[in-house]
C-alpha positions in Angstrom: -172.9 124.6 134.0 -171.9 127.9 132.7 -168.7 128.4 131.2 -166.2 130.1 133.1 -165.2 133.5 131.7 -161.8 132.0 130.5 -163.7 129.8 128.6 -165.9 131.9 127.4 -163.0 134.1 125.8 -161.0 131.2 124.8 -163.9 130.2 122.5 -164.4 133.2 121.2 -161.1 134.0 120.1 -160.8 130.3 118.9 -163.3 130.3 116.2 -162.3 133.5 115.0 -158.6 132.5 114.8 -159.5 129.9 113.0 -162.0 131.0 110.7 -160.6 135.0 110.1 -157.0 134.3 111.2 -154.5 135.4 113.8 -153.6 138.8 112.4 -156.8 140.1 111.5 -158.5 139.6 114.4 -157.8 142.2 117.0 -158.5 142.4 120.6 -161.6 144.5 120.5 -163.2 142.2 118.3 -162.8 139.0 120.6 -163.8 141.3 123.5 -167.0 142.3 121.9 -167.9 139.0 120.5 -166.6 137.3 124.6 -169.1 140.0 125.7 -166.2 141.0 128.5 -164.7 144.1 129.4 -161.2 145.0 128.2 -159.9 144.6 131.5 -161.8 140.8 132.3 -159.7 139.5 129.1 -156.5 140.9 130.1 -157.3 139.2 133.4 -157.2 136.0 132.1 -154.3 136.5 129.4 -152.4 138.9 129.6 -151.8 139.7 125.7 -152.7 138.3 122.8 -149.7 136.4 122.6 -150.7 134.5 125.4 -154.6 134.2 124.0 -153.1 132.4 121.1 -151.2 130.1 122.5 -154.2 128.9 125.0 -156.1 128.5 121.7 -153.0 126.6 120.0 -153.0 124.6 123.5 -156.7 123.6 123.8 -156.9 122.4 120.0 -153.7 120.5 120.2 -155.3 118.6 123.0 -158.8 118.2 121.6 -156.9 116.4 118.4 -154.7 114.3 120.7 -157.9 113.1 122.5 -160.0 112.2 119.3 -156.6 110.4 117.8 -156.1 108.7 121.2 -159.8 107.8 121.0 -159.4 106.2 117.9 -156.4 104.1 119.4 -158.3 103.2 122.2 -161.6 102.4 120.2 -160.6 100.6 117.2 -158.8 97.1 117.8 -156.0 96.3 114.9 -153.4 98.6 113.8 -154.4 98.9 110.3 -157.7 99.5 111.4 -156.9 102.2 113.5 -154.9 103.7 110.8 -158.0 104.3 108.6 -159.6 105.6 111.7 -157.6 108.2 111.7 -157.3 109.5 108.0 -161.8 109.1 108.0 -162.0 111.5 111.1 -159.8 113.5 109.4 -161.6 113.6 106.0 -165.5 114.2 108.2 -163.3 117.3 109.7 -161.9 118.2 105.6 -166.0 118.1 104.7 -167.0 121.0 106.5 -167.2 124.2 104.6 -165.4 125.7 107.7 -162.4 123.6 107.7 -159.3 125.8 106.7 -156.7 123.1 107.0 -154.0 122.8 109.7 -154.8 125.4 113.1 -151.0 125.0 113.5 -149.8 125.4 110.2 -151.7 128.6 110.2 -150.7 130.1 113.4 -146.9 129.8 112.7 -147.1 131.3 108.8 -149.1 134.0 110.8 -147.5 134.7 114.5 -144.4 132.4 114.0 -142.1 135.1 115.8 -143.9 133.7 118.7 -141.7 131.5 120.2 -145.1 130.2 122.4 -146.3 129.6 119.3 -143.7 127.5 117.8 -143.0 125.7 120.7 -147.0 124.5 121.1 -146.9 124.1 117.1 -143.6 121.1 117.4 -145.3 119.4 120.4 -148.1 119.2 118.6 -146.5 117.4 115.4 -144.4 115.5 117.5 -147.2 113.9 119.5 -149.3 113.4 115.9 -146.2 111.2 114.8 -146.1 109.3 118.5 -149.4 108.5 117.7 -148.6 106.8 114.3 -145.8 104.8 115.9 -147.7 103.6 118.8 -150.2 102.4 115.3 -147.1 100.9 113.8 -145.6 99.4 117.0 -147.5 96.3 117.0 -146.9 95.0 113.9 -142.9 96.7 112.4 -139.5 95.5 113.9 -138.6 99.3 112.8 -141.8 101.8 113.2 -139.7 105.2 113.4 -139.5 105.8 109.4 -142.5 104.5 108.4 -144.2 106.9 111.4 -142.8 110.0 110.1 -144.3 108.8 106.2 -147.6 108.1 107.7 -147.6 111.9 109.3 -146.3 113.7 106.3 -149.3 111.8 104.8 -151.8 113.2 107.4 -149.7 117.2 106.8 -149.8 116.3 102.9 -153.6 115.8 103.2 -154.4 118.8 105.7 -152.4 121.7 103.2 -153.9 119.8 100.1 -157.4 120.3 101.1 -156.7 123.5 102.6 -155.6 124.6 98.8 -157.5 122.7 96.8 -160.8 122.7 98.8 -161.4 118.8 98.1 -161.4 116.4 101.2 -161.0 113.4 98.5 -157.5 114.5 98.9 -157.7 113.1 102.9 -158.8 109.4 101.2 -155.9 109.4 98.6 -153.7 110.0 101.2 -155.6 107.3 103.2 -154.9 105.2 101.0 -151.2 105.9 100.5 -151.2 105.4 104.1 -152.1 102.2 104.3 -149.8 101.0 101.0 -147.2 102.1 103.8 -148.4 100.3 106.5 -148.8 97.2 104.8 -145.4 97.7 103.4 -143.9 98.1 107.0 -145.2 95.1 108.5 -142.9 92.5 109.6 -143.4 88.6 109.3 -144.1 87.5 112.8 -143.5 90.8 114.4 -147.0 90.9 116.9 -146.8 92.6 119.8 -149.4 93.3 122.7 -151.2 96.4 121.4 -151.2 98.7 124.8 -152.5 101.9 124.7 -151.0 105.1 126.1 -153.5 106.0 128.1 -153.5 102.3 129.9 -150.0 101.9 130.2 -149.8 105.1 132.8 -153.0 104.6 134.6 
């Protein structure tokens, strides 16, 4: 099936924004890459700010789908946690990896309320994923979930600067130590994936 014009524009913009930076990529460049008229782009995205927000929203949804897929296919919570970091390691091992798209966007385009709102929503959602992982085995999952989220964010930033994906494996080992310390003896709750709960 041929992608829609909006999807075609968004796909081209997303690649350019992540690879080259939001400020470095102008509307004319996106029009050229997407092979559309300027009027067509503005009909779907009224401004560059709208296009950047759509790029981040799409990335937010794709990242959450990937993380929820781990929760839905990997059984034990500790294995889920390890799988999350291993999946991040796979991404970080790519030469195209530049770190966290949301942190990059806020650094470049933080004056936009749309951008900062989506970035904050994304970070909160990732924190919720870690709370979900810990909930079946920890009586008080909030604090260790925050520690896990910081390890995840730290791994993203460290690889972006150092270009060494092994930093994610170090973060994974630290995360597993946090998980083990947070486990409460005798606490074993039924694991219920968020998407199944809403079904």
